[in-house]
N, C-alpha and C positions, 0 to 999 in steps of 0.2 A: 720061840715066839718075835724074838726080836727081828730074827730072818722072816719071818712071815708081817712083820710090820713094813721090813725095809722093803720087802717084795709089794707090798700094797703100794708104799711111798712111791715106789718105781713105777708098777701101773699107773699110780694117777697122775705121775710127773709126766708119764708117757700119754696118758689120755688128754690129758692137759697141753702137752705138747701138740697130738695129732688136733684136737679143737683149734687148736691156735692156729695151725697148719689151715683148719678148713674153716675158722672164722675171716685168716688172710686171703684164702684162696675165693671164698664170700666177698669179701669188701671188695677184693680185686675185681671179680666179675660184678657187682654193684656200681663201683667206680667204672669199669668200661662200659657199662647199660648206660648208668648215668651221666655219661660223656656222651653216647651214644642218642640218647634222648635228650639232651639238651643239643643237639644238633642238629636232629629231627626236626624240634620245637624253633630253633633258629629258623632253618631253610622252612619252615613254614610258615613262619613269622615275614620272612622276605617274599615269599610268594605271595603272601595275603599283600604284603605291602607293595610288591611292584601288581599285582591285580588292582588294587584299588588307585596306582598311580596311571596302570591304565584308563581306569573306569574315568578317572577324572580329567584324563588327557582327551575320551572318546567325549565326554562330556564338554569339553573345552572347543573342541572340534564340534560338536553338537552347537553348543551356541554362539559362535562364529559365524559356523553355515547358517544358523537362524537369522542371525544378526546382517547376514549377506541379503539374505534373501528377503526382509525387512527394508532393507536400503534399496535393491533392485525392485520391490512395490511401490517405495513411494517414487524414485526415480518414473516409473513404469507412470505413477498416478503424476506426474509434472508434465510427463511428457503428452500424454492425452490431454493435459489442461491446456499446454502452450499448444498442441494440435489444434485444439479447439478455437482457441483465440487466434490462432493463425486463419483457419478458416473461416473464421466469424469476419475478419478484421477483412480479409480477402474478399468476400461477401459484399463488405460495406464499401472497400475500396472499386468492384465492379459496378453497384449502383453507382456511386459518383461521377466513374467514367464513363456509364451508359447514360446518365443524366448530364453530362458535359456534350456528349456525341450528340444527344439527343438536340440540345439547344445549340450545338455548332451547324448542325444539319438545318433546323430552322431556320435560325440564320442565315446560311447560304440559299437557303429557300427564298426567303424574304429578298436578300441580296439580286438573289435573279429574276424573282418578279419584278423588282423595284428597273433590275436593269433592263429588261423587256417592256416596263412600261416606259422607261425613259426610250427605247430602241422605237418604240410605237408611237410614241406622242412626235417621235423625232422626224420618224416616215411620216407619220399623218401632216406635219407642218410641211415636209417637201411637197407631200401630195396635193395641198390646200393651194401651194405656192404654186405648183406645176398648173394646177387645175385654173387657178387665178389667170396663171399667164395664158393659159390656151384659153378662157374664156375674154380676155384681152382680146387675144389675135383673131378668136372668134369674131368680136365686135368691128374689129377692125376690116375685117374680112367683107363682113356685112356692110358694113361704111362705105368700101370702097364699092362694093358691088351696086349699094343703092346708087 
């Protein structure tokens, strides 16, 4: 009976060692798998963070592009306003210049008319004087003849 108990104790010890070895293998496998899973999870987290950073960068770039577009639109509107002011001012200046030109032309016309009238008056005076002289000569001629 002692030998049987010893055999049973040895068998239990052998089974316990096998179970301990199996547990150690399972623990090692579990530990390895846990490390692999941890690495995979960490890699996924890093990839998600990179994707999120890319999305944020793209959003920042989109926001910057939108801001540049808004600035360009505002500058275009300001340019339109300035152009319209320029065109309006140019039209005003053209009207002023045209009015001044008409005044100058009217003034020149008036001066020419006045100069023509003065010249005509001078010519008339010379003609009248020559007519008086001719009449005087004609009377002298008539009085000598008589």
